[in-house]
C-alpha positions in Angstrom: -2.2 19.3 52.4 0.1 21.2 49.5 2.2 18.6 50.0 -0.1 15.6 50.0 -1.3 16.8 47.0 2.1 16.9 44.8 2.4 13.5 45.9 -0.4 11.9 44.9 0.2 13.9 41.4 4.0 11.8 41.1 2.6 8.7 41.8 0.0 9.4 39.4 2.4 10.6 36.8 4.4 7.6 37.9 1.9 5.0 36.9 0.6 6.6 33.5 4.6 6.9 33.1 4.7 2.9 33.5 1.8 2.1 31.0 2.9 4.4 28.2 6.9 3.0 28.4 4.7 -0.5 29.0 2.9 -0.2 25.8 2.3 -2.7 23.3 2.5 -2.7 19.3 0.7 -4.8 17.3 1.9 -5.4 13.8 -0.9 -6.3 11.2 0.8 -8.0 8.3 0.0 -8.1 4.7 0.2 -11.8 2.8 4.0 -13.3 2.1 2.6 -14.1 -0.6 1.7 -11.8 -4.4 -1.6 -11.4 -5.2 -2.6 -14.0 -8.3 -5.9 -14.3 -9.5 -6.4 -12.3 -11.7 -8.7 -12.4 -14.4 -7.1 -13.9 -17.6 -6.1 -11.8 -20.6 -3.8 -10.9 -23.3 -0.5 -9.5 -22.2 -0.6 -5.2 -23.2 2.8 -5.4 -25.8 4.9 -3.0 -24.2 8.4 -3.4 -22.8 8.4 -2.0 -19.5 10.6 -1.0 -16.9 9.1 -0.8 -13.8 10.5 1.6 -11.5 9.7 0.7 -7.7 11.4 4.2 -5.2 12.6 4.0 -1.8 9.9 5.3 -0.6 7.1 2.4 -1.4 9.4 -0.4 -0.5 9.7 1.2 3.4 5.9 2.6 3.1 3.9 2.0 6.5 0.9 3.0 8.4 1.2 3.7 12.6 -0.9 4.4 14.6 -0.4 5.4 18.4 -3.3 5.1 20.9 -3.4 5.2 25.0 -0.1 3.7 24.8 0.2 1.1 22.5 1.0 1.6 18.1 -0.3 -0.3 15.8 1.5 -0.8 12.7 1.4 -1.9 9.4 4.0 -2.5 7.1 2.5 -2.4 4.0 5.8 -1.3 1.5 7.6 -5.0 1.0 3.5 -6.3 -0.2 3.1 -3.9 -2.4 6.3 -4.1 -3.9 6.2 -7.6 -4.8 2.8 -7.1 -5.6 3.4 -4.2 -8.4 5.5 -6.8 -10.2 3.4 -9.2 -10.2 0.3 -7.3 -11.8 3.2 -5.3 -14.3 3.8 -8.9 -15.6 0.4 -10.2 -15.7 -0.4 -6.7 -17.8 2.5 -6.5 -20.1 5.1 -8.2 -22.3 8.2 -7.8 -20.1 8.5 -6.2 -17.5 12.3 -5.1 -16.7 13.9 -3.4 -13.3 14.7 0.2 -13.7 16.4 2.6 -10.7 15.7 6.0 -10.0 19.2 6.9 -11.2 18.9 5.5 -14.9 15.0 6.0 -15.5 14.9 3.7 -18.7 18.1 4.8 -20.0 20.6 2.0 -19.4 17.3 -0.4 -20.3 15.6 0.0 -23.0 12.0 0.3 -22.1 8.9 1.3 -24.2 7.4 3.1 -20.9 8.0 3.1 -17.3 5.0 2.5 -14.7 6.3 3.6 -10.9 3.2 3.3 -8.2 3.6 5.1 -5.3 1.3 4.7 -2.0 -1.2 7.8 -1.9 -3.3 6.9 1.0 -3.2 3.7 4.0 -5.6 3.9 7.5 -6.9 1.6 9.2 -9.8 2.9 11.2 -11.6 1.6 14.3 -15.4 1.7 15.3 -16.7 3.2 18.0 -17.7 -0.4 19.8 -16.5 -3.9 19.7 -18.7 -4.4 16.9 -18.0 -1.2 14.6 -16.8 -1.7 11.8 -13.3 -1.8 11.3 -12.4 -0.4 8.1 -9.5 -0.5 5.5 -8.1 1.5 3.2 -5.3 2.1 0.8 -4.6 4.0 -2.7 -2.4 3.4 -4.9 -1.1 5.7 -7.8 0.2 4.2 -10.9 1.7 6.2 -13.4 2.4 5.1 -16.9 5.0 7.6 -18.9 7.6 7.6 -22.1 10.8 7.3 -21.1 11.5 10.9 -21.7 9.2 11.2 -19.0 6.6 12.5 -21.3 3.0 10.9 -19.6 0.9 8.2 -20.7 -1.6 7.4 -18.0 -2.0 8.0 -14.2 -4.9 7.0 -12.4 -5.5 6.5 -8.4 -7.2 2.9 -7.7 -8.1 2.1 -3.8 -9.3 -1.0 -2.0 -11.3 -1.5 1.1 -11.7 -3.7 3.1 -13.8 -3.7 6.8 -15.5 -6.3 9.9 -16.0 -5.6 13.4 -13.7 -4.0 15.2 -13.1 -6.8 18.1 -14.3 -10.1 15.8 -12.2 -10.0 12.6 -8.9 -11.2 11.3 -6.6 -7.4 10.6 -4.4 -9.7 9.0 -8.1 -11.0 7.2 -9.4 -7.6 6.3 -5.8 -6.0 5.0 -5.5 -9.1 2.8 -9.3 -8.1 1.0 -8.3 -4.5 0.9 -5.4 -5.6 -1.0 -7.4 -7.6 -2.7 -9.5 -5.5 -3.9 -6.9 -2.7 -4.7 -5.1 -5.1 -6.9 -8.0 -6.6 -8.8 -9.3 -2.4 -9.8 -6.0 -2.6 -10.8 -5.8 -4.7 -13.5 -8.9 -3.3 -14.9 -8.0 -0.1 -14.2 -5.2 -0.3 -17.2 -6.4 -3.0 -19.4 -9.6 -0.3 -19.9 -7.0 2.4 -20.4 -7.6 3.5 -24.0 -4.2 5.9 -23.9 -2.0 2.5 -22.8 -3.3 1.4 -25.8 -3.3 3.6 -28.2 0.5 3.9 -26.8 1.2 0.1 -27.5 -0.5 0.3 -30.8 1.9 3.5 -31.9 5.3 1.3 -31.0 
């Protein structure tokens, strides 16, 4: 009797191991093209150093469930879009590395985007809403590190778990995030004051 019980456990463990090993990876890819549908505006008269960290470039969201893995490799998209947004907002934009931070290249300010949060929820049923949320912190400092402006902006998109295109929902989320980021920068009195004083 005990031997039969152990055999059943062994068969069950073997089956579960095979199920886990054969699990799939589902990659939800951001758009290859940068978002460009920003509201037209006069550029802020600043030469800005864009500081993109390795942490941002390599950022991704990952979830494991029942042997499957879901991945959103968001880093490269945020990197590209940060540059596009910065060039839309400011008179001149140059890249600065973490070691130089605007010291080897003369800039008026340094803009550092940071991924503050990313998540994708699954609906409880196939028609339940799956929600994708992203938050980015925008940190604008003087070359000496003195804070000028910092704000965390969020974007969110959703659709039925089984019936929506996950990549379209992600695209919608990124577009909302970037549109709101433009509005936050454009409406910042701190940035305008700093630019007026240059």
